LONUNU-557912 format. One record per residue (C-alpha): residue number from 1; residue in one letter; x, y, z. Coordinates in steps of 0.05 Angstrom, whole numbers, plus 5000, padded with zeros to 4 digits. Layout:
<kolfis>
NUM; A; X; Y; Z;
...
</kolfis>
This chain:
<kolfis>
1; M; 4838; 5395; 4196;
2; I; 4820; 5446; 4242;
3; R; 4762; 5397; 4262;
4; S; 4816; 5340; 4273;
5; V; 4857; 5384; 4318;
6; K; 4793; 5405; 4368;
7; T; 4775; 5327; 4368;
8; L; 4842; 5310; 4387;
9; V; 4847; 5356; 4446;
10; L; 4777; 5338; 4473;
11; I; 4803; 5270; 4475;
12; L; 4864; 5288; 4509;
13; F; 4822; 5318; 4563;
14; V; 4777; 5256; 4569;
15; F; 4840; 5214; 4592;
16; T; 4863; 5268; 4643;
17; V; 4808; 5258; 4681;
18; T; 4811; 5225; 4746;
19; V; 4752; 5187; 4767;
20; V; 4742; 5161; 4838;
21; L; 4692; 5109; 4861;
22; V; 4665; 5109; 4929;
23; P; 4636; 5033; 4942;
24; P; 4570; 5031; 4975;
25; A; 4581; 4989; 5048;
26; T; 4539; 4924; 5024;
27; M; 4603; 4919; 4964;
28; A; 4661; 4880; 4976;
29; L; 4727; 4916; 4984;
30; A; 4803; 4898; 4969;
31; F; 4850; 4935; 5007;
32; E; 4920; 4957; 4985;
33; A; 4960; 5018; 4999;
34; K; 5023; 5053; 4983;
35; T; 5069; 5093; 5034;
36; D; 5071; 5170; 5034;
37; D; 5135; 5205; 5031;
38; E; 5149; 5192; 5107;
39; G; 5126; 5118; 5105;
40; F; 5055; 5122; 5130;
41; Y; 5004; 5078; 5102;
42; T; 4926; 5085; 5124;
43; F; 4867; 5035; 5114;
44; S; 4800; 5074; 5126;
45; N; 4723; 5047; 5127;
46; L; 4739; 4990; 5157;
47; P; 4694; 4945; 5210;
48; A; 4715; 4912; 5271;
49; G; 4756; 4858; 5275;
50; T; 4827; 4824; 5275;
51; Y; 4868; 4846; 5212;
52; K; 4936; 4814; 5185;
53; I; 4972; 4870; 5142;
54; T; 5030; 4857; 5107;
55; A; 5081; 4903; 5077;
56; I; 5125; 4889; 5011;
57; A; 5185; 4928; 4990;
58; Y; 5232; 4923; 4925;
59; G; 5291; 4963; 4938;
60; P; 5321; 5002; 4902;
61; P; 5274; 5027; 4851;
62; K; 5284; 4989; 4792;
63; K; 5311; 5051; 4745;
64; I; 5366; 5060; 4793;
65; A; 5383; 4988; 4799;
66; D; 5381; 4982; 4715;
67; I; 5421; 5041; 4717;
68; F; 5481; 5015; 4767;
69; N; 5467; 4936; 4746;
70; I; 5456; 4920; 4816;
71; E; 5407; 4872; 4844;
72; R; 5343; 4888; 4871;
73; V; 5330; 4861; 4944;
74; M; 5255; 4843; 4967;
75; L; 5239; 4865; 5043;
76; I; 5170; 4845; 5077;
77; G; 5141; 4841; 5147;
78; E; 5072; 4837; 5169;
79; T; 5035; 4857; 5237;
80; T; 4961; 4836; 5267;
81; V; 4918; 4883; 5295;
82; R; 4852; 4877; 5338;
83; L; 4802; 4941; 5311;
84; E; 4744; 4958; 5355;
85; E; 4683; 4981; 5312;
86; G; 4692; 5052; 5301;
87; K; 4756; 5060; 5329;
88; N; 4822; 5084; 5306;
89; I; 4891; 5052; 5307;
90; E; 4948; 5102; 5282;
91; N; 5011; 5058; 5308;
92; A; 5004; 4991; 5273;
93; D; 5077; 5002; 5249;
94; I; 5107; 4948; 5203;
95; F; 5180; 4923; 5203;
96; L; 5209; 4898; 5145;
97; D; 5263; 4843; 5144;
98; Q; 5308; 4824; 5079;
99; S; 5268; 4765; 5047;
100; E; 5297; 4696; 5002;
101; N; 5235; 4692; 4966;
102; K; 5243; 4736; 4901;
103; D; 5169; 4735; 4881;
104; A; 5124; 4745; 4949;
105; N; 5047; 4731; 4924;
106; V; 5008; 4764; 4978;
107; T; 4939; 4776; 4950;
108; P; 4896; 4831; 4987;
109; I; 4835; 4793; 5009;
110; V; 4763; 4818; 5005;
111; I; 4719; 4847; 5056;
112; K; 4643; 4849; 5051;
113; N; 4624; 4907; 5089;
114; G; 4652; 4970; 5108;
115; G; 4659; 5012; 5173;
116; K; 4676; 5065; 5209;
117; G; 4753; 5037; 5233;
118; S; 4817; 5057; 5208;
119; I; 4885; 5031; 5215;
120; S; 4949; 5068; 5202;
121; G; 5022; 5059; 5214;
122; K; 5092; 5065; 5184;
123; V; 5123; 5016; 5139;
124; L; 5202; 5015; 5173;
125; F; 5257; 4982; 5163;
126; H; 5338; 4974; 5189;
127; E; 5380; 5012; 5147;
128; P; 5447; 4970; 5158;
129; F; 5500; 5030; 5130;
130; F; 5475; 5084; 5183;
131; K; 5452; 5028; 5231;
132; K; 5387; 5065; 5243;
133; I; 5308; 5049; 5238;
134; M; 5279; 5086; 5174;
135; P; 5214; 5091; 5140;
136; L; 5203; 5069; 5073;
137; S; 5161; 5113; 5023;
138; S; 5134; 5085; 4962;
139; K; 5183; 5128; 4925;
140; D; 5240; 5094; 4950;
141; G; 5220; 5037; 4919;
142; E; 5165; 4992; 4904;
143; T; 5118; 4983; 4970;
144; R; 5061; 4952; 4977;
145; V; 5016; 4945; 5043;
146; I; 4965; 4896; 5045;
147; I; 4909; 4870; 5085;
148; N; 4915; 4799; 5075;
149; G; 4871; 4771; 5132;
150; Y; 4808; 4791; 5162;
151; K; 4770; 4753; 5227;
152; E; 4707; 4785; 5245;
153; D; 4696; 4792; 5310;
</kolfis>
C-alpha cells in the first residue's frame, strides 16, 4: 500500500511540470496570444512583413454570465502593421467594436520562418457606462489576439 502512495505522488509531480518548446527558425509558427492584466499583447520572433492582427473578446466571463443569466457579447477589432527586420512596434493598439456575429472563426496563420522583430500593443474598447476607452485583459473575459494575415516584404 505504501508503494502505491509513492507512485501516486510521483505521478502528480509529473503532471505539474511545464514544458516550453522553442522551435528552430525553420519551423512553421502559428501566432495567438492573450492580453495581460493591463490589456497588453506581444508577438515576438517575427520576420519582416505586413501583419493583420485581430482581437476577439467575449464578455462578461462565462461564470458571471451564467450566475446572473446575462447574454455574453462578442467584441472584435483588427489592425494592420508593417514590421521592418529586427524592429519592434510597440503601439499596435486594437480597438474593439461589438459584433453581431456570435461565433467569429479567426484562425492564426502559419509563418514558416521566425525573425527578430516584435509587435505589441493594447486591446481597447469603449466602455459605455463610464464613457471612456479602457484596456481589456484576458481576465475580464475570453480575449484572443491572433495574427491572421501576413505578407512577406
